[in-house]
N, C-alpha and C positions, 0 to 999 in steps of 0.2 A: 534208305532203302541199301542194305548192304548183303552181299552174297559172301558167305563163309566157305572155307576150304573144303567143309565136308559136302556142301553142294556142287562144289566145281569136282571133287573129287567121283563123287555119285555119278555125274554127266560123264567123265572119262572112263569109269569103270563101264558102263554100258554100252558107251559107244566102240571103245576098243582095247577092253579089260586094262586100259590103263597103261596102255603103252601105244605110244605113234609110229614106231618101226617095226620092220621085220627082222629076223635074225641077219638076212643078208645086207640090212642099214636103208633099204629102201621103205619110204613110207609107206603106211598101210594103207589100203584103197579097197574101196568096194564099187564095182562098176554095176552100174544100174542100167539095164536094160530097155526099160520103159522110157528112160529120162532120153536114152540116145535113139530112141524112135521118134521123140517129141522134137528131138535138138535136127533131125535129118529128114521131118515130114513121113516118115514111115519108107522110105526108099530102098530100105535093105532088109524090110520084112521076110519078103521072099526068099532072098538069098543068102541071110544071115539072120536066120529067126533066134539063134541061141544068143545073139546081142543086140537083136532089135526085134523089140515085142511089145503089144502093147500091154501087157501084165506084168506087174512087178515079179521080182525071184529067179531062179532058175540061176541062182550064182554059182552052185557046185562047189566045189573045195575054198574054204579062205584061204590066205595066207597068198604064196608067192603065185598061187593058179589065178587071180585076181589080174595081173598082168598078163597073165596069155590073155585072157579075154580082151582086157585094154587093146593090147598088142592088134586083136583081129580088129576094132573097131578103128585104130589110127591108122590101119592102111586102107580105109574106106573114108573116112574124115577126121582130120587131126583135132580140129577144135571142138567138134561136138563129141569126140571121144573123149578128151580132158575135162569136157565140161559134165560129163554122165558118170565121172568116176567121184564118189567123196574119199577125202585125204587126210592123213594125220590123225593126231589123237582125240581130235576131235569130230571126225569125219566130215570136214566142211565140202559142202558141194562145189564143184568145179564150176557150176552154173552162179554160184554167189561169189564168184572172186570179186566184183566190182564192191558189194556189200562187206566184204572180209577184209577190204582197204587195198585192193591190189587193182593195177591198171587193166590188166586181163587173166583170162585163165592159165595162159604162158607163166606169167608172174608169179601167181599163186603156186604153180606146181614147182617154180623154181624154191619160194619159200618155205613149202614143205619139206623139200629136202636138206634145210639147212640145220634145222632144231626142232624140239619140243618146244621150246619156246616161243618160235615163230607159229608153231600150229595152232600150239594155244591163245596169242595173240589173235592170230585170225578166228578162231571159233569166240571168243570173248566181243571181238568186234562186230560179228554176224549176231549173237544174241543180243548184244546193248540195241544194234540199229533195228531190230526185230520186235525189241519191247517186251522182249523173252527173260530177262532178269527181272522183271515183275514176278512174274509165275515163278520163275526159281527162288525168288527169295522168300516167295508166299507160300512153297512148298507145293503148287498148286500144281502135281504132275503131271496130270491129264491136260492140262493146258501147254504147258512145255511141251510136250512130248507132241503135242498136235502143231502145235508151232516148230517145232524142231526136227521132227520125224515123219511129218505129214499125217494127213487125216488118216492113213491106215495105221496110226500107230498102236491100236489095240491088237492088230494082229499079230504084232511081237512081243507084246506086253511092256512095252516101254515105260508107261507110266508105271504100272507095278514094279517094274526090276529098278525103277530108279527109286520109287520109296522103301525100297527095299535095302536097296545099297546106299541110302541116305541114313537109315535107321542103323544099319552098320557102324559107319562112321562116325555119325554123333552118338553112340553110345559105347565106342569103341576107341582104337588107335588109330591116328590117319596110319597112310604108307609112309615108312622111314625114307627120306630121301635119298641119303648114303646107301643103304641097304638096296635100296631102288638102283642107283648107279651101278653098284657093284654086279646086280644081276644083268642089267644091259649090257655091262663091259663084258662079264662072263659069256653072255650069248652071243655076242660079237665076235668072241674068241672060240666059238665052238666047243665051250663047254654046255653041263645042262643043271643050270639052277632053280629051274621050274618056272612058275610063272612071275612076269615081274610085275610083282604088287607091291613093292617096299616092305615087303613082309620075309625076313631072314631066319629062315627054317632049313630042317636037314638037308634038303635037297641045294640049298644056297651056301651052306658050307662045306657040303661035298665037293660041289664045283670048285670051290674057292681052294678048299685043300687040292684037288687034284691040279688045280692052276699052280700053286705055290710049290709042289711038288716035283714038277715038269721044269718049274724054273727055278729049283735049286734054294727056294726059300721056306723058313721057319712055317709049321703048322699051325694057325691060329684059329680062333673064335671068334674074331674080331673083326669088325669091318670098321675101320678108321680111315683117316686122310692119308695115312702113309702108304697103305693098302690100294686104295683108292688112287692115287698119283701112279703107282706102279700100274695098275690095271690099264689107268687111260694112256698111259706112255707105248704099252703093248699095243693097245687099239690101233693108235696112231700111227705106230711103225707099221701097220698093215694095210694101211688106207694107200 
């Protein structure tokens, strides 16, 4: 039983549009208020209904705003807060830390900050532990979505979105990793390459040319090892 690149990219695309970090280099998260309620026994429902409620949802804006919600929860119960967010490229839930191969949720969060490779490893560990690799390999999208996203997966069309993503990847090109790396570096440097999807288009090359112009480099329409090394060095110099 094998899982190919098209299947993996389908999951990553649906979960995080295929990128595990925000432009500010923090891991992507989604704070789940119903999980926080479960983790804290509903102690904060009355005082903090925006982050503790029996019903899912109420997310507000995605991206950095989710850290604002997490921060509110951290001030009330740190462990419960971290366990109530999904982390990284595969949106691994904090309460699944041990299943994903970590000693506790603090270790998971530290791992999510390291790299997308670590985020992907955690996702794969959780999928295998829960036997979801069988549904994924068989392209049983409803079974996979139910196990990965919970019984209410249909509300967000997880199964149909997975099927659509798979059809796109199995019948067309997969994300180009060098192009995707360039898009991430350019995003970290404050440029606007568009979606980090591994497809270098007009926005990507416009951002690349803006970077090249501002750094006294010749303008090109090629993403190769040389330009990736320059971009990476620039990013590392700003950390």
